[in-house]
C-alpha positions as CSV (number, residue, x, y, z in Angstrom):
1,M,76.2,107.2,90.9
2,S,76.4,106.0,94.5
3,K,79.3,105.9,96.8
4,Q,78.6,101.9,96.0
5,H,79.6,102.7,92.5
6,A,82.6,104.8,92.9
7,V,84.6,102.0,91.3
8,L,83.0,103.1,87.8
9,I,84.6,106.0,87.4
10,K,88.0,104.5,86.5
11,P,86.3,101.9,84.0
12,I,84.2,104.8,82.5
13,S,87.4,106.9,81.9
14,I,89.3,103.5,80.1
15,I,85.8,102.6,77.9
16,A,85.6,106.6,77.0
17,H,89.0,107.2,76.1
18,L,89.5,103.3,73.8
19,L,86.2,104.6,72.1
20,L,87.5,108.4,70.9
21,L,91.0,106.6,70.3
22,N,89.1,103.9,68.0
23,I,86.3,106.6,66.8
24,I,88.9,109.0,65.6
25,F,91.6,106.8,64.0
26,F,89.2,104.4,62.3
27,G,86.3,106.2,61.9
28,F,88.6,107.6,58.6
29,K,88.7,106.3,55.5
30,L,92.7,106.3,54.9
31,D,94.8,103.3,54.2
32,F,95.1,102.1,57.3
33,Y,91.4,102.0,59.0
34,D,90.9,98.3,58.2
35,N,94.1,97.1,59.3
36,L,94.0,94.8,62.6
37,Y,97.3,94.8,63.4
38,F,97.4,98.6,64.3
39,A,94.1,98.7,65.7
40,I,95.8,96.5,68.6
41,Y,98.6,98.0,68.8
42,L,96.9,101.3,69.2
43,N,95.2,100.2,72.1
44,I,97.7,98.1,74.2
45,T,99.8,101.0,73.7
46,W,97.8,103.1,75.1
47,L,96.8,101.0,78.2
48,I,100.6,100.0,78.9
49,I,101.4,103.4,78.8
50,A,98.8,104.6,81.1
51,Y,99.4,102.3,83.8
52,F,103.4,103.2,84.3
53,V,102.0,107.0,84.0
54,K,99.1,106.2,86.0
55,L,96.7,108.4,84.1
56,Y,93.8,106.6,85.7
57,S,95.1,106.4,89.4
58,F,92.4,108.9,90.7
59,S,92.2,110.2,94.0
60,R,89.7,112.7,95.4
61,T,92.5,115.3,96.4
62,I,94.7,114.7,93.5
63,K,96.0,118.1,92.1
64,I,95.3,119.8,88.8
65,T,99.2,120.1,88.1
66,K,99.4,116.4,88.6
67,V,96.5,115.8,86.1
68,V,97.9,118.1,83.4
69,T,101.6,116.5,84.0
70,Q,100.3,112.7,83.7
71,F,98.1,113.7,80.9
72,L,101.1,115.5,78.5
73,T,103.5,112.9,80.0
74,Q,100.7,110.2,78.4
75,I,99.9,112.0,75.2
76,I,103.7,112.7,74.4
77,I,104.8,109.1,74.8
78,F,101.7,107.5,72.8
79,S,102.5,110.3,70.3
80,L,106.1,108.9,69.4
81,T,105.1,105.0,69.5
82,V,102.4,105.8,67.1
83,F,105.1,107.8,64.5
84,S,107.5,104.7,65.5
85,F,105.0,101.9,64.3
86,F,104.6,104.0,60.7
87,T,108.8,104.0,60.8
88,F,109.3,100.5,61.7
89,T,106.2,99.1,59.3
90,K,107.5,101.4,56.7
91,S,104.4,102.6,56.1
92,E,103.0,105.7,53.4
93,V,100.4,106.8,55.8
94,A,101.3,110.3,55.1
95,I,102.7,112.1,58.4
96,R,100.2,114.8,58.4
97,H,97.4,112.4,58.5
98,I,98.5,111.1,61.7
99,T,99.3,114.0,63.2
100,M,96.2,115.6,62.4
101,L,94.4,112.5,64.1
102,L,96.6,112.9,66.9
103,V,96.1,116.3,67.7
104,L,92.3,115.6,67.2
105,F,92.2,112.8,69.6
106,L,94.3,115.5,72.6
107,F,91.3,117.6,72.1
108,A,88.5,115.3,72.5
109,V,90.4,113.6,75.4
110,M,90.8,116.7,76.9
111,L,86.8,117.9,76.7
112,F,86.1,114.6,78.0
113,R,87.8,115.0,80.7
114,A,87.0,118.2,81.4
115,L,83.6,117.8,80.9
116,Y,83.7,114.0,83.0
117,F,85.4,115.6,86.2
118,S,82.7,118.4,86.3
119,A,80.4,116.6,86.2
120,L,81.4,114.0,89.1
121,R,82.6,117.5,91.2
122,R,78.6,118.5,90.6
123,Y,77.5,115.6,91.9
124,R,79.7,115.3,94.8
125,I,78.7,118.6,95.7
126,E,75.1,118.0,95.4
127,G,76.0,115.0,98.1
128,G,76.7,112.2,96.3
129,N,79.8,110.1,95.7
130,F,80.6,111.2,99.4
131,K,82.6,109.2,102.0
132,K,81.6,109.8,105.7
133,I,84.6,109.7,107.8
134,I,84.9,111.2,111.6
135,V,87.8,112.8,113.3
136,I,89.5,111.6,116.7
137,G,91.5,114.0,118.5
138,S,91.3,118.2,119.1
139,N,93.8,119.4,118.4
140,G,95.1,122.7,116.2
141,G,96.7,120.6,113.6
142,L,93.1,119.0,112.5
143,K,91.6,122.6,111.9
144,P,93.1,123.0,108.0
145,L,91.8,119.5,107.8
146,I,88.8,120.8,108.5
147,N,88.3,123.8,106.9
148,F,89.2,122.0,103.6
149,M,86.5,119.3,103.7
150,T,83.8,121.4,104.7
151,N,84.7,123.9,102.4
152,R,86.0,122.1,99.7
153,S,82.3,119.9,99.2
154,D,83.0,119.2,95.7
155,F,85.9,116.3,97.1
156,G,82.8,114.4,98.0
157,Y,83.8,114.3,102.3
158,K,80.8,114.3,105.3
159,I,82.5,114.8,108.6
160,M,79.9,113.2,110.9
161,G,81.8,114.8,114.0
162,V,84.7,114.3,116.6
163,F,85.7,111.8,119.2
164,S,87.8,113.3,121.9
165,D,88.6,112.6,125.2
166,E,88.3,116.5,125.9
167,K,84.8,117.8,127.7
168,K,84.2,120.7,125.2
169,P,86.6,120.3,122.2
170,E,86.4,123.1,120.0
171,L,86.7,122.1,116.7
172,K,85.8,125.4,114.9
173,Y,85.8,125.5,110.5
174,Q,85.9,128.9,109.0
175,K,82.6,128.5,106.6
176,T,82.8,129.6,103.2
177,N,80.9,127.4,101.2
178,K,78.2,124.6,101.4
179,A,79.5,122.3,104.0
180,L,79.2,118.6,104.0
181,T,78.7,118.8,107.8
182,K,76.3,116.8,110.6
183,N,75.3,120.6,111.4
184,G,75.5,123.9,110.3
185,S,77.1,125.8,113.0
186,G,80.5,126.3,112.3
187,Q,81.8,123.6,114.6
188,L,81.6,120.0,114.4
189,E,79.5,118.1,116.7
190,H,81.2,116.3,119.8
191,L,79.8,112.4,119.4
192,G,81.4,111.3,122.5
193,K,85.0,110.2,124.2
194,I,87.8,108.3,122.0
195,E,86.7,104.0,123.4
196,D,83.0,105.6,121.8
197,S,84.0,105.8,118.5
198,F,84.7,102.1,118.1
199,D,80.9,101.2,117.6
200,Y,80.2,104.1,116.1
201,V,82.5,103.0,113.3
202,V,80.4,100.1,112.8
203,E,76.7,101.0,113.0
204,N,77.3,104.0,110.9
205,K,79.5,102.3,108.2
206,I,82.0,105.0,108.4
207,D,84.8,104.9,105.4
208,E,87.5,107.0,106.9
209,I,89.0,107.8,110.7
210,Y,91.2,110.8,110.8
211,C,93.8,110.5,113.5
212,S,95.4,113.4,115.8
213,I,98.6,111.3,116.4
214,S,99.2,113.3,119.9
215,E,96.3,112.7,121.3
216,V,95.5,109.1,120.9
217,S,97.0,106.6,122.9
218,Q,99.2,103.3,121.6
219,E,96.5,101.5,123.2
220,N,93.7,103.4,121.2
221,M,95.3,103.6,118.3
222,N,95.7,100.1,117.9
223,K,92.1,98.9,119.0
224,I,91.2,101.9,116.0
225,I,93.7,100.1,113.6
226,D,92.6,96.4,114.7
227,L,88.7,97.9,113.7
228,A,89.2,99.9,110.9
229,D,91.2,96.2,109.4
230,Q,88.0,94.2,110.6
231,N,85.7,96.8,108.7
232,F,87.7,97.9,105.4
233,V,88.0,101.4,107.1
234,V,90.8,103.5,106.2
235,V,93.1,105.3,108.8
236,K,94.6,108.3,108.3
237,L,97.0,109.9,111.5
238,I,97.5,113.7,111.4
239,P,100.2,115.5,112.9
240,D,100.3,118.3,115.5
241,H,100.0,121.6,113.5
242,Q,103.8,122.7,114.6
243,D,104.9,119.5,113.3
244,L,107.0,119.7,109.7
245,F,108.0,117.0,107.9
246,S,110.9,117.3,105.4
247,K,110.6,114.7,103.2
248,N,107.9,112.4,102.0
249,M,108.8,108.6,103.6
250,Y,107.7,105.1,102.4
251,L,108.6,101.8,103.8
252,E,110.8,99.3,102.8
253,Y,111.4,95.9,103.6
254,Y,115.0,94.4,104.2
255,G,114.3,90.9,104.6
256,Y,111.5,90.7,106.6
257,V,112.3,94.2,108.9
258,P,110.1,97.0,108.0
259,V,112.2,100.4,107.6
260,L,110.7,103.9,106.6
261,S,113.0,105.1,104.1
262,I,113.3,109.1,103.1
263,R,112.5,109.1,99.4
264,K,114.7,111.7,97.5
265,L,113.8,114.4,96.2
266,P,112.8,115.6,92.8
267,F,115.7,118.3,92.4
268,D,117.9,115.3,92.8
269,K,118.0,114.1,89.7
270,P,120.3,115.0,87.3
271,V,117.6,115.7,84.5
272,V,115.6,117.8,86.2
273,K,118.7,120.0,87.3
274,F,119.7,120.1,83.9
275,F,115.8,121.1,82.2
276,K,115.1,123.7,85.8
277,R,118.3,125.1,84.8
278,L,118.0,125.4,80.9
279,F,114.0,127.0,81.8
280,D,116.1,129.6,84.4
281,I,118.6,130.5,82.0
282,I,116.1,131.4,78.8
283,F,113.5,133.0,81.7
284,S,116.0,135.1,82.7
285,L,117.3,136.1,79.7
286,I,113.5,137.2,78.4
287,V,113.4,139.2,81.2
288,I,117.1,141.1,81.5
289,I,116.7,141.6,77.5
290,F,113.1,143.0,77.6
291,V,112.8,144.8,81.1
292,L,115.4,145.0,82.2
293,S,117.3,147.1,79.0
294,W,114.9,149.8,79.1
295,L,113.3,149.5,82.2
296,T,116.8,150.5,84.4
297,P,117.2,153.8,82.8
298,I,114.1,155.4,83.6
299,L,114.1,153.6,87.3
300,T,117.8,155.5,87.8
301,L,116.5,158.7,86.7
302,L,113.2,158.2,89.4
303,I,115.5,157.0,91.7
304,K,118.4,159.3,92.6
305,K,115.8,162.0,91.7
306,E,114.2,161.4,94.9
307,S,117.4,160.3,97.1
308,K,120.9,160.0,96.6
309,G,122.1,156.9,96.7
310,P,122.9,153.7,94.4
311,V,120.1,152.7,91.7
312,F,120.3,148.9,93.1
313,F,120.1,147.9,96.7
314,K,122.6,144.9,97.2
315,Q,121.9,142.3,100.1
316,V,123.5,139.2,101.4
317,R,121.1,136.5,101.8
318,D,121.0,132.9,102.1
319,G,121.4,130.6,99.4
320,L,121.4,126.9,98.3
321,R,122.5,124.6,101.1
322,G,123.6,127.7,103.1
323,K,125.9,129.2,101.0
324,S,125.7,133.3,101.0
325,F,125.0,135.4,98.0
326,M,124.7,138.9,97.3
327,C,120.6,139.2,96.1
328,Y,120.2,142.5,93.8
329,K,116.4,144.6,93.9
330,Y,116.3,148.3,93.2
331,R,116.1,150.7,95.7
332,S,113.3,151.4,97.5
333,M,114.2,153.0,100.3
334,G,116.6,156.4,101.5
335,V,120.1,155.2,102.0
336,N,119.8,153.6,105.6
337,E,122.0,151.7,108.6
338,R,119.0,149.5,109.9
339,S,118.4,147.7,106.5
340,E,120.5,144.6,106.7
341,K,118.5,144.0,110.0
342,D,115.2,145.2,110.3
343,Q,112.2,144.1,108.0
344,T,110.4,145.9,106.1
345,V,107.3,146.5,108.0
346,K,104.0,148.2,107.2
347,D,104.1,152.0,106.6
348,D,107.7,151.9,107.2
349,L,109.2,155.7,107.3
350,R,112.2,154.4,105.0
351,I,110.6,153.6,101.9
352,T,110.4,156.3,99.5
353,K,107.6,157.7,97.2
354,I,109.0,155.6,93.8
355,G,110.1,153.0,96.4
356,K,106.3,152.1,97.5
357,F,105.2,152.0,93.7
358,I,107.8,149.7,92.8
359,R,107.1,147.5,95.8
360,K,103.2,147.5,95.6
361,T,103.5,146.0,92.1
362,S,107.2,144.2,92.9
363,I,109.4,145.5,90.4
364,D,111.9,146.4,92.8
365,E,112.6,141.9,93.0
366,L,112.9,142.2,89.0
367,P,117.1,142.8,89.1
368,Q,117.1,138.8,91.2
369,F,116.3,138.2,87.7
370,I,120.4,138.4,87.4
371,N,121.0,136.7,90.0
372,V,119.0,133.6,88.2
373,F,121.3,133.6,85.1
374,K,124.5,133.7,87.7
375,G,123.1,130.7,88.7
376,E,122.7,132.0,92.8
377,M,118.5,131.9,92.5
378,S,116.0,129.8,90.6
379,V,112.8,131.4,89.1
380,V,110.5,129.6,91.2
381,G,112.1,128.7,94.9
382,P,111.6,129.5,98.6
383,R,112.5,133.2,99.3
384,P,116.0,134.1,100.3
385,H,115.9,135.3,103.9
386,M,118.3,137.8,105.5
387,L,120.9,136.1,107.1
388,S,120.0,137.7,110.7
389,Q,116.4,136.2,109.9
390,S,117.2,132.3,109.1
391,K,119.9,132.4,112.1
392,L,116.5,133.4,114.1
393,F,113.5,131.2,112.6
394,K,115.9,127.8,112.1
395,K,115.7,128.2,116.3
396,V,111.9,128.2,115.8
397,V,111.0,126.3,112.9
398,D,111.5,122.8,112.6
399,K,113.0,121.7,109.6
400,Y,113.6,125.5,109.0
401,M,116.8,124.6,107.0
402,V,115.5,121.8,104.8
403,R,114.1,124.5,102.2
404,H,117.8,125.5,102.1
405,F,117.8,122.1,99.7
406,V,117.2,124.0,96.4
407,K,118.0,127.4,95.4
408,P,116.0,130.6,96.5
409,G,113.3,131.6,93.9
410,V,112.5,134.9,92.8
411,T,108.7,134.0,93.4
412,G,107.8,130.7,95.2
413,L,104.2,128.8,96.4
414,A,104.2,130.2,99.7
415,Q,104.3,133.5,98.3
416,V,100.9,133.1,95.8
417,K,99.7,131.7,99.0
418,G,99.8,134.6,100.8
419,Y,103.0,134.2,103.0
420,R,105.0,137.1,101.8
421,G,106.5,140.2,102.9
422,E,106.7,140.8,106.5
423,I,107.0,137.9,108.9
424,E,104.6,139.2,111.9
425,T,104.0,135.9,113.9
426,D,105.2,132.3,114.0
427,E,102.6,131.3,112.6
428,D,103.7,133.0,109.1
429,I,107.0,131.7,109.4
430,I,105.5,128.1,110.0
431,N,103.0,128.5,107.3
432,R,106.0,129.7,104.7
433,V,108.2,126.6,105.8
434,K,105.0,124.7,105.1
435,Y,104.6,125.7,101.7
436,D,108.7,125.8,101.0
437,L,108.9,122.0,102.0
438,F,105.6,121.3,100.0
439,Y,107.4,123.3,97.1
440,I,110.4,121.0,96.9
441,E,109.1,117.7,98.1
442,N,106.2,117.9,94.9
443,W,107.9,119.6,92.5
444,S,106.8,119.9,88.8
445,F,107.6,121.9,85.8
446,V,103.5,122.4,85.6
447,L,103.8,123.3,89.3
448,D,106.3,126.1,88.6
449,L,104.1,127.7,85.5
450,N,101.4,127.8,87.7
451,I,103.0,129.9,90.8
452,I,104.8,131.5,87.7
453,T,101.0,133.0,86.7
454,R,99.5,133.7,90.2
455,T,102.7,135.8,90.6
456,I,101.8,137.7,87.6
457,L,98.2,137.6,88.4
458,N,99.1,139.3,92.1
459,V,101.1,142.0,90.3
460,F,98.2,143.1,88.9
461,Q,95.4,142.4,91.0
462,G,97.3,143.4,94.1
463,E,98.7,141.9,97.4
464,D,97.7,143.0,101.1
465,K,101.6,142.4,102.2
466,A,103.2,144.0,99.2
467,Y,105.0,146.9,101.0
């Protein structure tokens, strides 16, 4: 499959799904095997639901959580419509037969999608179905993008080089996999100044242009956009690495006037709030009843045996919309006056022997499920900071307070991405906020499950900043 044949990716999936659907439902000699009306209903229903669910809206960078969410939504709605057909037509077909066929179809489609996308990714790694791109600009905000594209060759991006008005732009990347780049030196090739890119795009049939917003003048930006429109090239703008956008935005029109509007967050929807809260209650009750009930008495003996003081450490933290609450943890330090101001550092002398163990395994965080049950926290969300930290960080990091639009979590996306524990540099907190904002804007139940699973795995694998 060449780049020109990429348009076949969607039709192949649609045709394969419909073939599986008809083979499974009409390959068995059941009462409805020759029912033409049911066959039409089945195929049209699948396609209509797929259209609204966007099951076939493929993207190279689509996340697995979104793929799973779309697929589960498709299957659930489709199953309901199938059962509805027999309810309204008063058919005597056994429910167990329909259920068996739906389950069989579910596994068949899952197997096909897994094999199909696996083959497609392998083909891209070998150099097929790729897109040729150029980078315009050389600021630090482009580095994560370059690292991503050079190390994830399965997405099929081939970086031809960089155009920049700087004499010696340094856009190095950390190469961990086979990279689809012009050279293998660990640095992109400098192809010339920004104005040189205009002819290069046309001569080399470039597919996408990635521009640094801060380095391209308005005049050159207009030229790039006009060039792209005339040659069917996609232009994407990359903000400076210190810019953090708090919300997704979309364009709408008031008459003929374009207006950039801020999209509502997933948590603004009442149904999302309800089900997330329901999940929090159920999950926290399971932990409280089946873990804290027997673990607390054991830790009480161990903690008090080593140092005097309470079993639980309570500290005021920032919560939803900046409202403070009392956050619970198992005490891992000797009683001291600095606990409200100073964050824990590596080899902190305040930490007790049992404290080192429970911090390394994250057991000290388990009492926060009491906060979850009380409604002050959620199982997954941005980690709550001390009041002194919040006061400092909101002055240093743009959009820092946006992370308080949702309840803080026992675990979060930033934590499973490696940004937990001690904040040593500005980059630590900037990246933590970046992942927190991504979570807030792109929440899904599947994403929550993914974060919980990775958190549990990290407990057993160990983390560098778990101290």
